[in-house]
C-alpha positions in Angstrom: 102.1 81.9 61.2 105.8 82.2 60.1 104.8 80.1 57.0 101.8 82.3 56.4 104.0 85.3 56.3 106.2 83.5 53.8 103.1 82.8 51.7 102.1 86.4 51.7 105.5 87.5 50.5 105.5 84.9 47.7 102.0 86.0 46.6 102.9 89.7 46.5 100.4 90.5 49.3 103.1 92.2 51.4 104.0 95.8 50.5 107.5 95.6 52.1 106.2 96.5 55.6 105.7 93.4 57.8 104.4 92.7 61.3 103.9 89.3 63.0 102.6 89.0 66.6 103.8 85.6 67.5 103.0 83.5 70.6 105.5 80.7 71.2 106.1 78.0 73.8 103.4 76.1 75.6 99.8 77.2 75.2 98.9 79.2 78.3 96.5 82.1 79.2 99.1 84.4 77.6 99.9 82.5 74.4 96.7 81.4 72.8 97.0 83.2 69.5 99.4 84.4 66.8 98.5 87.0 64.3 99.6 88.6 61.0 97.8 92.0 60.1 97.3 93.4 56.7 99.1 96.8 56.9 98.9 98.3 53.4 96.3 101.1 53.8 97.2 103.8 56.3 100.6 104.3 58.1 101.4 106.8 60.9 104.9 107.8 61.6 105.9 109.5 64.9 109.1 111.5 64.4 111.6 113.2 66.8 111.0 116.9 66.4 113.5 119.7 66.0 114.3 122.0 68.9 114.7 119.6 71.8 116.5 121.6 74.5 118.9 119.3 76.5 121.0 122.0 78.2 121.2 122.6 81.9 120.1 119.1 83.0 121.4 117.9 86.4 122.3 114.4 87.6 119.3 112.3 88.5 121.6 110.1 90.6 122.4 113.2 92.7 118.8 114.4 93.0 118.6 116.6 89.9 115.6 116.1 87.6 114.5 118.6 85.0 110.8 118.5 84.4 109.2 120.1 81.4 107.4 119.3 78.1 109.3 118.4 74.9 108.5 120.2 71.6 105.3 118.8 70.0 105.8 115.4 68.5 105.7 115.4 64.7 103.1 112.9 63.3 102.8 112.0 59.6 99.8 110.3 58.1 100.6 108.3 55.0 98.6 106.2 52.5 99.8 103.5 50.1 99.8 104.8 46.5 101.4 102.9 43.5 103.4 100.7 45.9 104.8 103.6 47.9 103.9 105.4 51.1 102.8 109.0 50.4 102.3 111.6 53.2 98.9 113.3 53.0 98.7 115.0 56.4 101.0 116.2 59.2 100.0 116.9 62.8 101.9 118.1 65.9 100.9 116.6 69.2 101.7 117.8 72.7 101.8 114.3 74.2 101.4 110.6 73.5 97.7 110.6 74.4 97.0 113.3 71.8 99.0 111.4 69.2 97.1 108.2 69.8 93.8 110.2 69.7 94.9 111.6 66.3 95.7 108.0 65.1 92.2 106.9 66.1 90.5 109.3 63.7 91.6 107.0 60.9 90.1 103.9 62.5 87.3 102.0 60.9 84.8 100.7 63.5 82.2 98.2 62.3 80.2 95.6 64.2 82.4 92.6 64.8 81.2 89.6 66.8 84.4 87.7 67.9 85.7 86.2 71.1 89.1 87.8 70.4 90.2 91.3 71.3 91.2 91.8 67.6 89.0 93.9 65.4 89.8 95.0 61.8 90.1 98.7 61.2 92.2 99.4 64.3 96.0 100.1 64.4 99.0 98.0 65.1 102.7 98.7 65.3 105.6 100.0 67.5 106.0 102.7 70.1 109.7 103.2 70.6 111.0 103.7 74.1 112.0 107.3 73.3 108.4 108.3 73.1 108.5 108.3 76.9 109.1 112.1 76.9 105.6 112.5 75.6 104.0 110.3 78.3 106.1 111.7 81.2 107.1 115.4 80.8 110.8 115.3 81.5 113.9 116.9 79.8 116.7 114.5 78.8 120.2 115.0 77.4 120.5 112.0 75.0 117.5 112.2 72.7 117.3 110.8 69.1 118.5 113.0 66.3 115.7 115.2 64.9 113.9 113.4 62.1 114.3 110.0 63.6 111.2 107.8 63.3 110.5 106.6 66.9 107.1 105.1 66.4 105.1 103.5 63.5 101.5 102.4 63.5 99.6 100.8 60.6 95.9 100.4 60.1 95.1 96.7 60.1 92.2 96.2 57.8 92.5 92.4 58.1 94.1 89.8 60.5 95.1 86.3 59.9 94.7 84.6 63.3 96.0 81.3 64.4 94.1 80.0 67.5 96.7 77.7 69.0 94.4 76.1 71.6 91.7 75.2 69.0 94.2 74.4 66.2 92.3 76.8 63.9 93.4 79.5 61.5 91.2 82.1 59.8 90.8 85.6 58.6 89.1 88.5 60.3 88.7 91.4 57.9 86.6 94.3 56.7 83.9 93.5 54.3 85.3 92.8 50.8 88.9 92.7 51.8 91.1 90.6 49.4 92.5 88.6 52.3 89.1 86.9 52.8 89.9 84.9 49.6 93.3 83.6 50.8 93.5 79.9 50.9 95.0 78.8 54.3 95.0 75.0 53.8 98.1 72.8 53.4 100.2 75.0 55.7 103.6 73.7 56.8 106.2 74.6 59.3 109.0 76.9 58.0 112.4 75.3 58.2 114.8 77.3 60.4 118.3 77.4 58.8 121.4 77.7 60.8 122.8 81.1 61.3 126.1 82.0 59.5 129.0 81.9 61.9 130.2 85.4 62.9 133.8 86.4 62.4 133.6 89.1 65.2 132.2 89.7 68.6 129.8 92.6 69.0 131.0 95.8 70.7 130.0 96.3 74.3 131.2 98.1 77.4 133.4 96.0 79.6 132.1 94.0 82.6 134.0 96.3 84.9 132.4 99.5 83.4 129.0 97.8 83.7 129.7 97.0 87.4 130.8 100.6 88.1 127.5 101.9 86.8 125.7 99.5 89.2 127.8 100.9 92.0 126.8 104.5 91.0 123.1 103.5 91.1 123.5 102.1 94.5 125.2 105.3 95.8 122.2 107.3 94.4 119.9 104.9 96.3 121.8 105.4 99.5 121.4 109.2 99.1 117.6 108.7 98.8 117.3 110.0 95.2 115.7 106.8 93.8 114.8 103.3 94.8 115.5 101.1 91.8 117.0 101.7 88.3 116.7 99.4 85.3 120.1 99.9 83.5 120.5 98.3 80.1 123.8 97.3 78.5 124.3 97.3 74.7 125.9 94.9 72.3 126.3 96.4 68.8 127.8 95.2 65.5 127.4 94.3 61.9 125.3 91.1 61.4 126.6 88.2 59.3 123.0 87.4 58.2 119.5 88.8 58.0 117.2 90.0 60.8 114.5 87.5 59.6 116.9 84.6 60.1 117.6 85.9 63.6 113.8 86.0 64.4 113.5 82.4 63.2 116.3 81.3 65.4 114.8 83.1 68.4 111.4 81.6 67.8 113.0 78.1 68.0 115.6 78.6 70.8 113.7 81.1 73.0 109.9 80.9 72.4 107.9 83.5 74.3 104.2 84.5 74.5 104.7 88.1 73.3 107.3 87.5 70.5 107.1 89.7 67.4 108.7 90.5 64.1 108.6 93.9 62.3 110.1 95.2 59.1 109.7 98.7 57.8 111.5 98.4 54.4 111.7 102.0 53.2 113.1 103.0 56.6 115.6 100.2 56.8 114.3 99.3 60.3 113.7 95.8 61.7 112.8 94.4 65.1 113.0 90.7 66.1 111.8 90.0 69.7 111.1 87.0 71.9 109.5 89.0 74.7 107.8 87.3 77.6 106.3 90.5 79.0 103.0 92.4 78.5 102.8 96.1 79.1 99.1 96.5 79.2 95.9 94.8 78.0 92.5 96.5 77.8 89.5 94.3 77.0 86.0 94.2 78.2 86.6 97.2 80.4 89.3 95.4 82.4 92.9 96.8 82.4 95.7 94.3 83.0 99.5 94.4 83.2 102.0 91.6 83.9 105.2 93.0 85.4 108.3 90.8 85.4 111.1 91.3 87.9 113.2 88.8 89.7 115.4 86.4 87.8 117.4 83.1 88.0 119.0 81.1 85.2 117.7 77.7 84.3 119.2 74.6 85.9 120.7 71.6 84.2 117.8 69.5 85.3 114.4 69.8 87.0 115.9 69.3 90.5 118.3 72.2 90.0 115.5 74.3 88.4 113.4 73.8 91.5 116.2 74.7 93.8 116.8 77.9 91.9 113.1 78.8 92.1 113.2 78.5 95.9 116.4 80.5 95.9 114.6 83.2 93.9 111.7 83.7 96.3 114.0 83.3 99.3 116.1 86.3 98.1 115.2 89.5 99.9 116.8 91.4 97.0 114.7 89.7 94.4 111.4 90.0 96.4 112.1 93.6 97.1 112.7 94.3 93.4 109.5 92.5 92.5 107.2 94.0 95.1 108.4 97.5 94.3 107.3 96.9 90.8 103.9 95.6 91.8 103.4 98.8 93.9 104.5 100.9 90.9 102.2 99.2 88.5 99.2 99.5 90.9 100.0 103.2 91.0 100.0 103.5 87.2 96.8 101.5 86.7 95.1 103.6 89.4 95.4 106.7 87.1 92.8 105.2 84.7 90.8 102.8 86.8 87.8 103.0 89.0 88.9 103.8 92.6 88.9 100.7 94.8 89.2 98.2 91.9 93.0 98.0 91.3 94.5 94.9 92.8 97.5 92.6 92.7 95.8 89.6 91.2 98.4 87.0 91.7 102.0 85.8 90.9 103.9 82.9 89.5 107.2 81.8 88.0 107.5 81.8 84.3 110.5 79.8 83.0 111.9 80.6 79.6 114.5 78.5 77.8 117.5 80.2 79.5 116.1 82.1 82.5 113.1 82.0 84.9 111.3 85.0 86.2 108.9 86.1 88.9 105.8 87.5 87.2 102.7 89.2 88.8 99.3 90.2 87.5 97.9 93.6 88.4 94.4 94.7 87.1 91.5 97.0 87.6 88.3 98.2 86.0 88.6 101.0 83.5 87.1 104.4 84.5 84.7 105.4 81.8 86.3 108.8 81.6 89.4 107.2 79.9 90.0 105.6 76.5 92.6 103.4 74.9 94.8 106.4 74.3 95.0 107.3 78.0 95.5 103.7 79.1 98.4 103.2 76.7 100.1 106.5 77.5 99.7 106.1 81.2 101.3 102.7 81.3 104.1 103.6 78.8 107.0 102.8 79.2 106.7 99.9 81.6 107.9 100.3 85.2 109.8 97.1 85.0 112.1 98.6 82.4 112.6 102.0 84.0 112.6 101.6 87.7 111.1 103.5 90.6 110.1 106.3 90.9 109.5 106.2 87.2 110.1 109.9 86.4 113.4 110.1 88.2 114.7 106.7 86.9 114.0 107.7 83.3 116.4 110.6 83.9 118.9 108.3 85.5 118.7 105.9 82.6 119.5 108.8 80.2 122.4 109.7 82.4 123.9 106.2 82.6 123.2 104.8 79.1 124.1 108.1 77.3 122.0 107.4 74.3 118.4 106.8 73.1 117.1 103.2 73.6 115.2 102.9 70.3 112.9 99.9 70.1 114.2 98.2 73.2 111.8 98.5 76.2 109.3 100.2 73.9 106.2 98.2 72.9 104.7 96.4 69.9 101.0 95.7 69.9 97.6 96.8 68.7 94.9 99.4 69.6 91.3 100.1 68.6 89.6 102.9 70.3 86.2 102.3 68.7 86.1 98.8 70.2 87.8 99.7 73.5 90.7 97.3 73.1 94.5 97.5 73.3 97.3 95.0 73.9 101.0 95.9 74.0 104.1 94.0 74.9 107.3 95.2 76.3 110.2 94.8 73.9 112.8 92.9 76.0 114.9 90.0 74.6 114.9 92.1 71.4 117.2 92.6 68.4 116.9 95.9 66.6 118.5 96.2 63.1 119.0 99.1 60.7 120.1 99.8 57.1 119.8 96.7 54.9 118.8 95.2 52.6 122.1 93.3 52.3 124.1 94.5 55.4 122.4 95.1 58.7 123.8 96.7 61.8 122.2 95.3 65.0 121.8 96.4 68.6 120.9 94.1 71.5 120.3 95.6 74.9 119.7 93.8 78.2 119.9 94.6 81.9 118.0 94.4 85.2 116.6 96.3 88.1 119.4 97.5 90.4 118.4 97.9 94.0 120.3 98.6 97.2 121.1 94.9 97.8 122.3 94.3 94.2 125.7 92.8 93.6 127.5 94.5 90.7 129.0 91.2 89.6 125.6 89.5 89.7 124.0 92.3 87.8 126.6 92.0 85.1 126.0 88.2 84.9 122.2 88.6 84.8 122.4 91.0 81.9 124.5 88.5 80.0 122.0 85.7 80.8 119.2 87.8 79.3 121.1 88.8 76.2 122.6 85.4 75.4 119.8 84.0 73.2 119.4 87.3 71.3 123.1 87.9 70.7 123.4 84.2 69.6 120.6 84.8 67.0 122.4 87.9 65.7 126.1 87.0 65.8 126.3 83.4 67.0 127.7 84.8 70.2 126.3 83.8 73.6 127.8 86.7 75.7 130.5 84.3 76.9 128.3 81.4 78.1 128.5 77.8 77.1 125.5 75.5 77.0 126.6 74.1 80.4 126.8 77.6 81.9 123.4 78.6 80.6 121.4 75.5 79.6 118.4 75.6 77.3 115.3 74.0 78.9 111.6 73.5 78.1 109.5 76.6 78.7 107.0 76.2 81.6 104.9 77.9 84.3 105.3 77.2 88.1 103.6 78.3 91.3 105.6 80.5 93.7 107.1 78.2 96.3 105.4 78.7 99.7 106.7 78.8 103.2 110.0 80.4 102.4 111.4 83.9 103.0 109.1 87.0 103.3 106.6 85.6 100.8 104.7 83.8 103.6 102.9 87.0 104.6 102.0 88.2 101.1 98.5 87.7 99.9 97.5 89.0 96.4 93.9 90.2 95.9 91.7 93.2 96.6 92.7 94.8 99.9 89.0 95.3 100.8 86.9 98.4 101.1 83.5 99.7 102.1 80.4 100.0 100.0 81.0 103.7 99.5 84.1 104.6 97.5 85.3 108.2 97.2 86.5 109.9 94.0 90.0 110.9 93.1 90.9 114.2 91.3 94.1 115.9 90.3 94.6 119.6 91.0 93.5 121.9 89.4 90.0 120.6 89.7 86.6 121.4 91.0 86.0 121.6 94.8 85.3 118.2 96.4 83.4 118.2 99.7 85.0 116.5 102.7 88.2 115.8 100.8 91.7 114.7 101.8 94.6 116.7 100.2 97.4 114.4 99.0 100.7 116.0 98.1 102.5 114.2 95.4 106.3 114.4 95.5 107.2 112.8 92.1 106.6 109.3 93.6 105.4 106.2 91.8 103.2 105.1 94.7 101.0 108.3 95.2 98.0 106.9 93.4 98.1 103.8 95.7 97.7 106.1 98.7 94.8 107.8 96.9 93.3 104.4 96.1 93.4 103.3 99.8 91.8 106.6 101.0 89.1 106.5 98.3 88.3 102.8 99.0 87.8 103.8 102.6 85.0 106.2 101.5 86.9 109.5 101.3 87.4 111.9 98.4 91.0 112.7 97.4 92.6 115.7 95.6 96.2 115.1 94.5 98.4 118.2 94.3 101.9 118.3 93.0 104.5 119.2 95.6 107.3 119.9 93.2 107.2 123.5 92.2 109.8 125.3 90.0 109.3 128.5 92.0 110.4 130.1 95.2 109.1 129.7 98.7 106.7 132.6 98.3 104.9 130.9 95.5 104.7 127.7 97.5 103.1 129.8 100.3 100.6 131.2 97.8 99.7 127.8 96.5 99.2 126.5 100.1 96.9 129.4 100.7 95.0 128.7 97.5 94.4 125.0 98.0 93.5 125.3 101.7 91.1 128.1 101.0 89.5 126.5 97.9 89.2 122.9 99.1 88.9 123.4 102.9 90.2 119.8 103.3 89.3 117.6 106.2 92.9 116.4 106.4 96.2 116.6 104.6 98.7 113.8 103.6 102.3 114.7 102.7 103.2 111.9 100.3 106.5 110.0 99.8 109.1 110.8 97.1 112.8 110.6 96.1 115.5 113.0 97.2 115.1 115.3 100.3 112.0 117.2 101.6 113.6 120.6 100.7 113.2 119.6 97.0 109.4 120.0 97.4 108.5 123.5 98.5 104.8 122.9 98.9 105.4 119.8 101.1 107.8 121.8 103.4 105.4 124.8 103.5 102.5 122.6 104.8 104.8 120.8 107.2 106.0 124.0 108.7 102.5 125.5 109.0 101.3 122.3 110.7 104.1 122.2 113.2 103.5 125.9 114.0 99.8 125.2 114.6 98.9 127.3 111.5 97.2 124.6 109.4 93.8 125.9 110.5 90.3 126.1 108.9 87.6 127.8 110.9 89.8 127.7 114.0 90.2 124.0 113.7 93.6 122.5 113.1 93.5 120.1 110.1 94.9 116.6 110.8 98.1 115.9 108.9 99.9 112.6 108.1 103.4 112.5 106.6 104.4 109.3 104.7 108.2 108.7 104.3 109.4 111.9 102.7 106.4 113.6 104.2 107.4 112.2 107.6 110.9 113.6 107.1 109.5 117.0 106.2 107.7 117.1 109.6 110.9 116.2 111.5 112.9 118.9 109.6 110.1 121.5 110.4 110.5 120.6 114.1 114.3 121.0 114.0 115.2 117.2 113.8 118.2 116.1 111.8 117.9 114.0 108.6 120.8 111.6 107.9 121.6 108.6 105.8 120.5 105.6 107.7 123.4 104.1 109.7 121.9 100.7 109.0 121.7 101.1 105.3 118.9 101.8 102.8 115.8 99.6 102.8 113.6 99.6 99.7 110.7 97.3 98.9 111.2 95.2 102.0 108.4 94.1 104.3 109.9 95.0 107.7 109.1 94.5 111.4 107.9 97.8 113.0 107.6 98.3 116.7 105.2 100.9 118.1 103.8 102.2 121.4 100.1 102.2 120.4 99.7 105.9 120.2 98.6 108.2 117.3 97.9 106.3 114.1 99.1 103.0 115.8 96.1 103.0 118.2 94.6 99.5 118.4 97.3 97.9 116.3 99.7 95.2 117.6 102.9 96.4 119.1 104.8 94.7 116.3 103.5 94.9 112.8 104.9 94.3 109.3 105.1 97.4 107.0 106.8 98.0 103.7 109.9 100.3 103.9 111.3 102.5 101.1 113.8 104.7 102.8 117.5 105.6 102.6 117.3 108.5 105.1 116.1 108.6 108.7 115.3 111.3 111.2 117.3 111.9 114.4 115.0 113.3 117.1 115.7 116.7 118.7 113.8 118.4 121.5 110.7 119.9 120.1 106.9 119.3 119.8 107.2 115.9 118.0 107.8 112.7 119.9 108.8 109.2 118.4 106.2 106.5 118.7 107.6 103.8 116.3 110.9 102.2 115.7 112.6 99.5 113.5 113.2 96.0 114.8 116.4 97.1 116.6 114.6 99.9 118.4 117.3 102.3 117.1 115.8 104.0 114.0 112.7 106.2 114.3 109.9 104.8 112.1 107.0 107.0 113.4 106.2 110.2 115.2 103.3 112.2 116.6 102.8 115.7 117.9 102.5 116.1 121.6 99.0 117.7 121.3 98.2 118.6 117.6 96.7 116.1 115.2 100.0 115.4 113.4 101.5 112.0 112.6 104.3 110.7 110.5 105.5 107.2 109.5 108.8 106.2 107.8 107.1 103.4 105.7 104.4 102.8 103.2 101.1 101.6 104.6 99.5 101.5 101.1 101.9 98.9 99.8 101.1 95.2 99.1 103.9 94.5 101.7 102.0 96.2 104.5 99.2 93.8 105.6 98.0 96.1 108.4 98.5 99.4 106.6 94.9 99.8 105.7 94.0 99.9 109.4 96.7 102.5 110.1 95.3 104.8 107.4 91.8 104.2 108.8 93.0 105.4 112.2 94.2 108.6 110.5 90.9 109.1 108.6 88.9 108.9 111.7 90.6 111.9 113.1 88.5 115.0 112.9 89.5 118.7 112.9 86.5 119.5 115.2 87.5 116.8 117.8 91.0 118.0 117.9 89.8 121.6 118.3 87.9 120.6 121.4 90.9 118.8 122.8 93.0 121.9 122.3 90.4 124.0 124.0 90.4 121.7 127.0 94.2 121.8 127.1 94.0 125.6 127.1 91.6 125.6 130.0 
């Protein structure tokens, strides 16, 4: 396909803008086809608007996050006339979904019988990372300059597709398209020339500065303000050659299934990527994502490679980092999928030329209420390149990196609403270049997920591993590594080693459910009978809780617990939702920071402890999860402190319990996934501990002495909590009427 692109240039069939979606390496389920689209009819530019207010934004690492919508995104529609792009329409869009809906009005949808998810008449191109403010409403300090193009989509009226598994190449195009006449015989392999040697090393922060930022992130995690942050370090400098030459080198030295090349000539913008990661695929009503997290370098031989794979899955830090991401992606997919269908479908190790990664599949069935626009916007940007919780970590990234990301960790792919298909990569292992045509200034960025167990020195080294192949393609500079330090090996796919570490108890697949599945709605919404109110505290796992509750046959209404108002407004909101929905039960969800940051959560916790969470004289059962559990303790006068045994995030942990409350019928020792930096210290009151960590020192659960109130300091909905579904089932079996009778008997 590289040679095909060369032929199109030579024949004058390229207008200056170019796109190649290139699958490299061994032929697998992820790398079966490479494609070149014809992009000379309609072009859509997404542009950073004027008027972004970045003042008064606090430190996300210290618990300060500024929510709020950005000014409408400027979107220009252009058509090719006399060899130049001419703007014919301008639109302003409130969010990314609206922008993609606008793009779809220029689609051409015609019957197309093909076994691929490519259809002529849809759009293809790039969504830069900085579009994240229009998928997640958050205010940031370091935004692109007004007028910067942050996304480009072209209508693809034809595709040249290379089916690697069938060794076939052909054209898929609208009727009468000139590409149907292209002769595709006698193709050859394009020769990759050696890159000119560089006379300078690209600019980058020092290793010590990088390490200090890792330590800052860890301190933010200790304080409970976030769980994982994906920090990216930059290398920048003038290139000795052309971006196209760098792409050719990458395709040879670092082949990957989601590689791509982009050139926007009139904007002087080029992207060369050897990405191994998919953001999201929608095809046939199934939504899939493939998060990558957990890394080891390649060994000098197969024996060392195997040892490093075992080391990878034996690492509590790497497994925690990975499982946290699986939970986050389940949450994101659940926003657009049918309740009860989202599942962790499996995992494996994918080895690239320099590094090997732990990769999972997460998938679900698309809810018919949602389109390709909502699917793309909901998943963008990928959790593997932000961290968890996503909203808070986007703010932390802005604080740490002190500048826009541009293309890196954005996405290149294609979308066709009329045919219900979309496929986007995540732009990691990526070179972005600007200016040209003779001199190009390049940026390479790489990093990793920082968790509480991260070593600053190891995080620095991992970022350099990941950047090495790309910086070598740009400047002939391998970020300080020799071939012996970072050997290049054949690309391959391997099963996750079994019988080691915490992976023994982990089982991908559907967690199970009954025949009847409830519905999930987000407040404000219509009244749902017999519903559970779930309070969302800016967490990236809330939808997983809703999924579990719905799959057990109960309706769920999600209400945001973060208000920008005073206590009185939280009280009014509590009155409104309790009166309108008359819920059967309430769950106070998890979240970053401290419970006092979420007025609605604290209001409901206090009402419950005071015995005032009542409907028709019946006390409504309430369950607090993590931060919600902490809110109950604070409402009862308990102290909340940093855990004396350190933060635990994304780790399946042994939990002891006395069999009371939500632990009824469960073994006295169970494994549950913990995400906590803070713990409660009991004080005399109406709550009593009923669960502890493996040492018996830290409180992991509580219950009220007579009211239907429970709290747990872990996540029963996580893939790392094999008995969590049973615990949630115990809570759902609690009834306001039954507890009212118990209270009456106690009063007698």
